[in-house]
N, C-alpha and C positions, 0 to 999 in steps of 0.2 A: 885835478887841478894842479899847477906848477906856477911857480913865482920866481923872478929873477930881478935885480935891483939895476937901477941907471944912475951915475953921476956924471962929472965933467969927463971922467977918463973915456977914452976912444971906446972902449969895450964893456957892456954892461957884465953884470955878474953870470956866475953860470946859474942855471934852472935849479930850483929847490927839487927835492923829493916829490913825489905823486902824492896829493892830499887822499884822505878818506873818502869814501862815496857818501855823499848827502842828497837826500830826497826833499825836495821842497814840499812845506805844509803851510796850511791855514789854522788858525784857532779852532777849536772845536765848536760844534754846533749847540744849541738850546737843550739841555736834557729835560725831556719831559717829566714833570714832577707830581707827586700826590702826596695830600698832606691829610691822614685820618686821625681823628680821637679814638683812643684805646676804650675800648668797651669794658667798663667795670663801675662797681659800685661809687668808688670814690672818683674816677674822673682822674683829671689832671696829668694826663699824658697822651702826646701826640707822636704819631709814628711819620715820618717823612720818608718815603722812598722815590727813587727815580730811575730812570733806565740809561745804560750809557747812550750819548748822543753819537752823530756822526763824528770821526776824529779828523775828518780833513787833512788827510796826510801822514799823520802821525800819533802814534797811541796815546790816550789820555793818560796822564801822569798823575792824576790827582784831582780833587773836588773841593769846591769852597762853599759853604753852607752859612748864608745869614738869616739870622733870627731875629725878627722884630714883633713887637705888640705888648710883651710883660715879662714877668720874671722869667730868667733863662735866656732872654735876648742878647746877642753877640754874633761874632764871625767865627766860623770853626772850620779848619783844612782837615779832611779825611782822606784814606789811602784810595787810590784807584779802583781797589779791589771791593770797595764797599759801596754799597747802593742803599744804606739806609741810616737814617739818624733819628734818634728817639729823644725827644722831648720831654723830661721828666719835670714834676713840681710846677707844671705850667699852672696858671691862673685861670679856674673855670669860669668861663664867661667871658673871655677876653680874646679877641679875635687875635691870631697870630699869622703872620706872612712869612713865609720861607721860599728863599731864593737859592738856586743850586748851579753854580757855573762849575765848567770843566777846564782842566789847563793840559796843555801838550808843550813840545818844543817852542812853537809859536806864540804861545802866551795864554792869557784866560780868555774863554770864549764870554758869549752872551748867558745871563742867566735865567734858566725857566723856573716858574713861579707857582706858590699853591697858597691857599690860606685854608685855616681849620680852627673849631672853638673846641675846647674841651670842656667837657662836662661829667657830672656824675648821676646819681639817683638824686631826688630831692631831700632836704632834710625833714624830719619828723615835725608835723605841726603843733602848735602849742593845744592844751587842752581846749576842749569846745566848752562853749556857754551856753547853758539852757536859756533858751528866751520864751518859750511858751509850753504849756501842758494842758492837756487836755481837762475840762470841766462837766461835760455833759455828755460824752461821747457813749454810743451803746455800750453793753457788757462785753468786756473781753477787747474792745476797740478803742482803749487809750492809746494816746500817743504824746510825746515829746518832742519840740522843735529845738534843733541847737545850730548854732553857727561857729565859726572859728576865723581869726585872720590868715591872710596869706602865708604859704609856706615858700621859705626859700627854694628854688628851682636848681640850685647848686649849678648853675651855669646854662640852663634851658627852660624854657617855660613850663611850669606845671599846666598839664592837659586836662588831669581829672582828680577826683579825689576820692577815696573809699573810706567806708565807715564800718567799723565792726562793734557789736553790741553784745551784751550778755544776754538780752532778753528781746523780744520783738523783731520787727523785720526793717531795716533801714532802706530809705530811698533818698538819693544824693542830688541837689541841684545845685551846681556852681560850688559855693562854700557855705552851704546850708545842707541839713538833712533832717528828716521825719523819721523817726522809728516807732513804728504804729503796732498794731495788735498786743497791745497791753493791757492785762489786767489793772484793776484798781489798786492803787500802793505800789506798784511795780517799782524796782529801784534798779534798772538798767545801769552797767557801766559802759560809758561810749566812748570810744576813740578812734582817731582820723589818720590817714598815711595819705601823701602824695606821690603822683605819678607824672612822669615825664618820658620824653622819647627813650631814655635810657630804661626806663623800668619804675618800679615803687620802690618806695624808701620805708622805713621803719613805720609803724605805729607811734603816735605820739601819745602822751599822758592822758589816761582817761578822767572823764567827770562820772560819777555816781551821782544818778538823781536823787534828791531829799524825798526823805520817807513822807506820804502822805500828799505829794503834789499832783500825782496822776489820780485823777478821779474819772469815774463813769457813772452811768446811771445805773440803778441797782437792777439787777437779774428779776425774771419773772419767779414767783413764788411757784412751789411744786406740791405735787401730790394733792391737789383741791379733791376735796370730799363733801358729798351730801349724805345726811341720815334724817330719817323722820324720827320724831318724838312725840310724847304726849297723845296717845290716840283717845278720840272721844270715846267714853266707856259705852256710849249708846248706839252711835252711827260706825265707830271702828275709824273714821277718819283722822288722821294723824293733825294736831294741831299746830307742830312747831316743826321746823327743819333746823338740824345742827349744822353750821356752816364750819369747814376747817380746812386749813393748809399748812405747809411747811415754809418757813423764810427762806428767801431766796441765800443761796451760798455766796452769790456776789452782791455785794450791798453798795458797790461805788465808791469804796473808801470812806464812807460815812455811815452811821447806824440806820436803821430802819427806822421811820418815824411814825408811820401809819400805813394802814392797807385801804383799798378801795375794793370793794366786789360788787358785782352784778348779779342779779338772777333775772332767769328767764323762764316763760312756761310757754311751752310748744313752740319755741321759736322766739316769742314776744317779749319784749325787756318788759320786767314789770316792777323790778324794785332794784335801787343801788344804794350803797350806804358804806361806812366809813368805820375802821375800827385800829386800834393801837395794838390788839391782841390776833392771835393766829386762830382764834375760834369766834363764831357768832351765831347767836340761837335768834330766829326770826320766825313769825307767824306764818303758817303755809298760807299763801294767798288763796281767798276765796274763789278766784278764778282756775284753781287748779282742781281737775275732776279726777276721778278714779281713772287710773291709765295715763294722767298726764306725764310730759317728760319735762323733769327741772335740769336746768342747765346751771353750773356757777363758775365765773369768771373774776380773777383776782389780780391785783396789781400792787406793786411797793412803792413808797416815797422815802426817799432819803433826804440829805441835804443837797444832793445834786438834782433832784426832780423825781417826775415819776418814772417808772421802769416800764416794760411791757407787760401786756395781760398774759395770764395762763393759756398755754395753747398744748394739747386741744383742752377746751374746758370740762370741767367733773360734769357728768349727767347721771340722772337717776329718774328712772319711772314710778312713778307713786301708785301703788296700789293699794287696796285694803277690803276686807270683807264686809259688805253693807248689810244691815239687819235683813232677815229673811232669804239671804244669798247662802246657797250650801257653799262650804270651803271646797275651793279647787284641789281635787284627788292629786293633781300633778302628774297622772298617768294617760292623760288625753281622753279619758270614757267623759262620757255624758253621766252626770251623777242623777239624772231625772229618766234615763233610759230604762226601761222595764225589759227583763230577761225572760 
């Protein structure tokens, strides 16, 4: 291109020198923009990336990033070689919008945009509260029920909670949990952590169950035994049975107060009684004949109720030598056989 000037003089000026070469151009296109929260326990960072747009006739000479939505908002210009902007110290849970526009010699183009929310793992929940404990569960099956307030999701919804305990087996439903399979008197320490889309946070402060609040029914007495006693000097028939057993190892959290026993002859219930001791002497029922099978079942009662019966019951076949009957030699021979 050349230029010359005109005025009232009859002749115009001389032509100027030839200008430099120019290429027509339009403003750049919209950059494709992506915004992603950075994966970390803390959160609080969003990375914004974009691809160079169509330059429309002239190279991109820089970018402008406009941030809105929370702390760190503002307008920032970056070099043409940069396609990443990192927002640090973002507010977790706040939705940020990012607009990126490109500039060339023709000016600023329209912005591309994207949104994102920064978040980290949830904060530790407060210590759980004991809301219920077992009072008459079967032995070894005591439980503790706890609940806790909602944890801070740190920018994202809490999706679940996890429970750890020093004893028993936890099961979680929402913001409640039951710790099962506890013996009477157990004192587990129970703590909770919250999880979201980022992961699980730290376990919070634990709660230790008070002594004596987990109770169960007592266990069954062990080692039941039957012995005969006081044989009749004439008939040889025992006059009494001595019943004994060992106190249960699991009493349910309170002392055993009494026992109930049941005696059967050849499977037919014959006598039941109660005792505060672990031995009892009773008369041999008249129904019992030579060779009858006597069985004994025992159960214990503590402050929580009656426990289960001994299993299997004790069993004894009662025999005695009747008058005129030769003693059993024990070798399988017939004492009356003649050689």
